[in-house]
C-alpha atoms as one frame of an Amber mdcrd trajectory, in Angstrom:
protein
 -70.368 -17.600  53.272 -69.622 -14.099  54.890 -66.861 -13.066  57.383 -69.758
 -13.114  59.997 -72.265 -15.617  60.812 -75.702 -14.990  60.585 -75.909 -14.319
  64.253 -72.328 -12.655  64.412 -71.875  -9.548  66.658 -69.870  -6.449  65.510
 -69.088  -3.447  67.665 -68.243  -0.081  66.241 -66.194   2.196  68.739 -67.074
   5.619  67.662 -69.905   7.496  66.394 -68.343   9.970  64.111 -68.084  10.099
  60.319 -66.307   6.764  59.710 -68.314   4.767  62.408 -71.852   6.242  61.303
 -71.000   5.650  57.695 -69.920   1.798  58.714 -73.158   1.160  60.654 -75.326
   2.415  57.826 -73.212   0.355  55.061 -73.413  -2.828  57.126 -77.265  -2.456
  57.339 -77.433  -1.720  53.712 -75.646  -5.192  53.334 -77.961  -6.809  55.477
 -75.679  -7.204  58.635 -76.175  -6.017  62.146 -73.841  -3.875  64.474 -74.100
  -1.765  67.323 -72.139   1.386  68.239 -70.624   3.010  71.483 -70.020   6.654
  71.343 -67.967   8.339  74.179 -69.657  11.871  73.661 -73.142  11.835  75.656
 -74.659  14.650  73.435 -73.546  12.920  69.988 -72.316  16.374  68.976 -69.593
  17.295  66.476 -67.129  20.079  66.593 -65.496  22.277  64.225 -67.666  24.481
  61.685 -67.490  23.981  58.199 -66.117  21.059  55.791 -65.774  20.510  51.970
 -66.862  17.279  50.381 -65.180  16.864  46.873 -66.284  14.420  44.280 -64.643
  11.267  45.867 -66.656  12.057  48.907 -69.824  12.562  47.411 -69.317   9.693
  45.407 -68.666   7.512  48.692 -71.788   9.124  50.062 -73.873   8.246  46.983
 -72.979   4.491  47.365 -74.884   4.472  51.029 -77.868   6.605  49.678 -77.042
   9.851  51.451 -75.614  12.193  48.666 -79.067  14.163  47.886 -79.505  14.891
  51.690 -75.925  16.330  51.825 -76.424  18.303  48.651 -79.618  19.622  49.839
 -78.061  20.915  53.002 -74.843  22.309  51.660 -73.653  24.494  48.760 -72.575
  22.926  45.412 -69.847  24.417  43.129 -67.840  23.044  40.245 -64.769  25.405
  40.159 -62.399  27.264  42.425 -60.390  30.373  42.262 -56.740  31.396  43.388
 -56.401  34.869  44.481 -53.482  37.179  45.583 -53.721  38.416  49.279 -56.102
  41.317  47.912 -58.318  39.206  46.184 -57.618  39.652  42.735 -58.344  36.300
  40.937 -55.466  34.889  39.415 -56.670  31.394  37.963 -59.978  29.383  38.008
 -59.874  25.699  37.830 -63.100  23.677  36.520 -63.592  20.289  38.728 -65.001
  17.367  37.167 -68.584  16.644  38.017 -67.848  12.830  39.134 -71.327  11.994
  40.044 -72.821  13.302  36.716 -74.393  16.453  35.624 -77.362  16.422  38.286
 -74.710  16.811  41.108 -72.157  19.669  41.784 -68.201  18.880  41.691 -68.115
  19.566  45.235 -70.107  21.002  47.933 -69.584  23.002  51.535 -71.047  22.033
  54.479 -71.760  22.604  58.009 -70.000  19.624  60.161 -73.292  19.775  62.113
 -75.650  19.134  58.935 -73.268  16.308  57.661 -73.525  14.989  61.365 -77.223
  15.207  61.175 -77.747  13.483  58.067 -75.926  10.457  59.074 -77.491  10.372
  62.369 -80.791  10.276  60.648 -79.576   7.536  58.559 -78.358   5.427  61.497
 -81.804   6.146  63.153 -83.918   4.968  60.107 -81.548   1.847  59.819 -82.580
   0.914  63.468 -78.724   0.769  64.590 -78.502   0.583  68.251 -75.949   3.223
  69.737 -75.094   3.591  73.631 -73.917   7.351  74.143 -71.838   8.381  76.981
 -70.076   4.818  76.688 -66.506   3.549  75.217 -64.197   0.540  75.744 -62.317
  -0.025  78.639 -60.670  -3.620  77.999 -60.278  -5.636  75.197 -59.495  -9.459
  75.349 -58.983 -11.677  72.359 -59.006 -15.145  71.364 -59.144 -16.952  67.830
 -62.839 -16.702  68.035 -63.619 -13.429  69.209 -63.132 -10.357  71.294 -64.229
  -9.761  75.034 -65.203  -6.192  75.683 -65.526  -4.276  78.679 -67.166  -0.856
  78.686 -67.008   2.531  80.954 -70.747   1.569  82.024 -69.495  -1.610  83.708
 -70.905  -3.833  81.055 -68.928  -6.335  78.898 -69.927  -8.429  75.936 -68.631
 -10.665  73.296 -68.308  -9.921  69.838 -66.968 -11.528  66.563 -65.407  -8.229
  65.073 -64.579  -4.715  66.674 -63.973  -1.749  64.510 -62.439   1.148  66.056
 -63.571   4.244  64.349 -62.774   6.396  67.225 -60.626   9.209  65.776 -57.189
  10.521  65.675 -56.688  10.172  69.385 -57.894   6.371  69.230 -57.846   4.639
  72.338 -58.178   1.384  70.694 -54.897   2.297  68.619 -53.042   2.520  71.701
 -54.408  -0.665  73.207 -53.585  -2.554  70.135 -50.283  -0.889  68.878 -48.764
   1.147  71.638 -48.664   5.076  72.222 -45.693   5.482  69.653 -48.511   5.394
  66.656 -50.166   8.915  67.143 -50.727  11.832  64.893 -47.734  14.304  64.579
 -48.167  18.125  64.963 -47.195  19.455  61.341 -46.035  22.784  62.408 -49.151
  24.246  61.126 -52.611  25.042  62.760 -55.971  25.671  60.791 -58.407  28.495
  61.828 -62.005  28.452  60.471 -64.675  31.103  61.109 -68.354  30.936  59.976
 -69.513  34.495  58.740 -72.120  35.804  56.046 -71.864  34.522  52.463 -72.105
  37.531  50.154 -74.088  36.918  46.994 -71.135  37.195  44.888 -69.364  34.168
  46.621 -70.232  31.053  44.576 -67.180  28.652  45.172 -64.126  28.179  47.087
 -61.462  30.875  46.473 -57.806  30.470  48.310 -55.883  33.731  49.107 -52.075
  33.608  48.972 -50.545  36.220  51.623 -47.146  37.355  52.624 -47.415  35.038
  55.875 -50.329  32.559  55.683 -52.740  31.060  53.129 -56.441  31.861  53.867
 -59.910  31.684  51.705 -63.354  31.161  52.132 -65.817  28.383  51.168 -69.626
  28.735  50.925 -71.707  26.423  53.064 -75.454  27.397  52.649 -77.285  30.197
  50.942 -76.720  32.007  54.073 -73.040  31.154  55.099 -69.460  30.556  54.433
 -66.627  29.808  56.466 -63.256  31.656  56.476 -60.190  29.577  56.846 -56.706
  30.346  57.633 -53.634  28.143  57.670 -50.950  29.315  60.171 -47.295  28.559
  60.023 -46.833  27.803  63.773 -43.851  25.891  64.727 -45.035  24.804  68.185
 -48.694  24.777  68.565 -50.182  27.575  71.265 -53.254  27.197  73.010 -55.544
  30.112  73.518 -58.275  30.962  75.508 -61.761  31.198  73.784 -61.859  34.923
  74.595 -58.825  35.351  72.811 -59.720  33.613  69.317 -61.613  36.441  67.606
 -58.659  38.988  68.160 -55.841  36.659  67.328 -57.744  35.600  63.951 -58.576
  39.354  63.056 -54.871  40.049  63.230 -53.875  36.941  61.250 -56.213  37.964
  58.706 -55.193  41.698  58.468 -52.844  40.702  55.373 -55.878  40.330  53.266
 -58.378  42.596  51.311 -61.189  41.784  48.991 -63.988  39.677  50.620 -61.846
  38.092  53.509 -60.897  41.762  54.480 -64.416  42.705  54.663 -65.444  39.929
  56.273 -63.095  40.194  58.907 -65.091  42.681  60.772 -67.704  39.816  61.654
 -65.389  37.780  63.727 -66.198  38.387  66.990 -67.785  35.470  68.671 -65.536
  32.510  69.763 -68.571  30.228  69.214 -67.996  30.779  65.638 -64.321  29.881
  65.305 -62.584  26.748  65.589 -58.756  26.721  65.716 -56.916  23.382  65.798
 -53.390  21.945  65.383 -52.839  20.241  62.115 -51.706  16.664  62.638 -50.683
  13.814  60.194 -50.373   9.932  60.542 -50.357   7.135  58.148 -50.306   3.707
  60.397 -47.954   1.220  58.919 -49.928  -2.225  57.761 -51.604  -3.978  59.052
 -54.239  -1.912  60.761 -55.650  -4.909  62.373 -54.838  -7.241  65.222 -56.881
 -10.507  65.732 -60.721  -9.499  65.522 -60.155  -5.663  65.663 -59.443  -3.324
  63.242 -58.534   0.599  62.686 -60.499   2.647  60.189 -60.997   6.325  59.484
 -58.727   8.821  61.370 -57.506   6.265  63.678 -55.639   4.773  61.041 -54.899
   7.712  58.779 -55.035  11.365  60.174 -55.058  13.361  56.908 -53.935  17.206
  57.073 -56.823  19.521  55.429 -54.773  20.625  52.472 -56.744  18.256  50.122
 -59.978  18.416  51.931 -60.064  14.396  51.812 -60.198  13.406  55.222 -64.027
  12.816  55.408 -64.189  11.022  52.098 -61.414   8.605  52.641 -63.280   7.673
  56.133 -66.454   6.868  54.326 -64.594   4.959  51.639 -63.040   2.973  54.284
 -66.570   1.975  55.780 -67.985   1.136  52.303 -65.035  -1.126  51.438 -65.320
  -2.673  55.119 -69.002  -3.615  54.595 -68.614  -5.113  51.369 -65.544  -7.493
  52.415 -67.355  -8.578  55.609 -70.115  -9.677  53.293 -68.059 -11.493  50.654
 -65.024 -12.843  52.595 -65.236 -16.182  54.464 -63.611 -14.823  57.760 -62.822
 -11.564  59.397 -58.972 -12.267  59.099 -59.568 -12.494  55.172 -61.762  -9.612
  55.325 -59.045  -7.556  57.046 -56.288  -8.564  54.967 -58.531  -7.665  51.604
 -59.057  -4.586  53.286 -55.445  -3.553  53.677 -54.773  -4.541  50.189 -57.661
  -2.364  49.096 -57.028   0.699  51.257 -53.457   1.122  52.207 -51.648   2.640
  49.141 -54.532   4.971  48.560 -54.757   6.296  51.902 -50.939   6.359  52.132
 -50.829   8.603  49.024 -53.299  11.090  50.308 -51.811  11.193  53.685 -48.337
  11.899  52.107 -49.484  14.315  49.488 -51.488  16.517  51.954 -48.508  16.437
  54.407 -46.217  17.511  51.523 -48.527  20.420  50.794 -48.013  21.725  54.003
 -44.298  21.528  54.066 -44.214  23.662  51.047 -46.465  26.104  52.183 -44.105
  26.513  55.144 -41.075  26.783  53.008 -42.505  27.936  49.266 -38.842  28.553
  48.150 -37.861  24.937  48.620 -36.153  23.446  45.447 -38.362  21.397  43.311
 -41.709  22.453  45.170 -44.216  21.743  42.985 -47.964  21.977  44.892 -49.669
  21.994  41.320 -48.355  18.534  40.294 -49.053  16.887  43.684 -52.626  18.268
  44.045 -53.204  16.982  40.652 -51.511  13.521  41.097 -53.794  13.478  44.249
 -57.021  14.583  42.525 -56.467  11.884  39.793 -55.538   9.147  42.256 -59.190
   9.895  44.388 -60.854   9.904  41.137 -60.281   6.257  40.670 -62.614   3.325
  41.791 -61.857   2.245  45.231
């Protein structure tokens, strides 16, 4: 007996990484679902993203690792350098998915989005674009959902994968559970990849941390984590000049690439926020997954992988547990502590970047602890 009857209806709110991964995992398990996505173009913001071994493992479990590796740039080590690009140390990363796959990849967010979109289309998952939820009323047997297009429908289960600014989270738990600004902002810019760039490298400068990550044979992205007590919104036209100034502390390949930064469309500038929802992440027949429940700072590059893991675990439990409530309870047992550790440790790394002379600061220990935890089965 499964959590959903054969004729059961499941709604996924949000067509991003978590929502698409869940739809794919459900279809692979023989269950049906439908998706609503507010963005009528179904496009994705941001530029590049790193997918480490745990994220690649999760993609492998839904049959998408090969497509992602083919579109990205794989590598199995990373470098730490000083502000001038002199390499201070090299760390070899384990190939969690066997010798045929790299330890990690860099990939354009657009390319990851396309891989997931194609898999959803091949699975014949219905999606309504430009539509989201306006009302949500529950009883013991299901949820009545109203939509922005004026339609309504009843569902056995609703899964909120609508991101860090989740409206479903606000409906269920109130506005107090929203991601908090951490005092840092992250910049990313797409530039050409020199042939010598074969892996991610982090530069530690006098004001900020920066680095680069290869994404393809032709491109890499530069990133900079800026310590910024209050986030300052900038007009698009300002972005290239401000980023070039922030990168003026750095030489080496970052210094050389700085001159390429002139198009605001090639720059992403975002506040870094963090959230770990206290358990439970569910109420009645509705459950939060992905960034709606746990918004992770980029310091461990773990957010996408954790969201895909959520989807895989939930699809499994909806297939094996006798009721949605039992599936949701088992989901919390499987997911909360793992997600909390990653959120808290990533947040701690950012705090130490803002105050590196903090007594007891030990980013190497925390990074190692997090990597070992993520390598464990989920």
